[in-house]
N, C-alpha and C positions, 0 to 999 in steps of 0.2 A: 621480348615482351616481358612485362613485369609480372609480379605474383598476383595481381588483381585483375584477371581478365573480365570478370563480371562486375566491374566497378559501377555500372549503371543499372544493375539488377534491382528490381523492385518486387518484393514477395507479394503473393496473392493477398495476404493479410494486410499489408501496408496499403495496397491498392484499394482493398475493401474499405478500410478506415478513411482514406482520402476521399473516396466517392461518397461515403456516408456523410462526411462533414460537408462536402459540396452540396449534397441534397438537403441536409438539415443543418444550416449554419448556426442555429441556436443550441446545438448539442453540447459544445464545450462549456457554455455558460451554465447549462443545467447540470453538467457534471461537477462543476465547481460548487454549485449550490448544494447538491446532494452530498458531496464530500464534507462540506461544512456542517451539514446536519448530522451526519453519522460518525465522522472521524475527528474533525478538528474541534475538540472540546477542551476547554480549560477547566481546572478544578473550581468547583463552585465555592467551596469553603476550605481554605488552606488548613485551618485547624483540624477539620474532619479528615483531611487527607493525611496529616501527620499522625493522627490517632490510628488510622488504618495501616500506615506504614509501620508503626510500632508493634502492631499485632501480628506481623508476618513472622513465620517460623523459618529458620534456616533449613534449606534443603540439603540432603546428603549429596555427595559428589556424584555418585552413580546410583540412582534409585531403582534401577531395573535388575539389580542383583541382590540376592538375599544372603546376609552374613549370619547364618544360623549358628 
């Protein structure tokens, strides 16, 4: 026998998600819409973005150690 005896195993989480999508088929579309609202954003003003990038300060390599 090979090294994958549980080849057809499906976890409880995977089963739960599959059943949830079967019961509510509109869920993936809502997920995509919500992601677009909260995460997939393009910069509104590129000039403003450049100004913000210029104002960044360089961070030290290891900021959790104090070199007194």
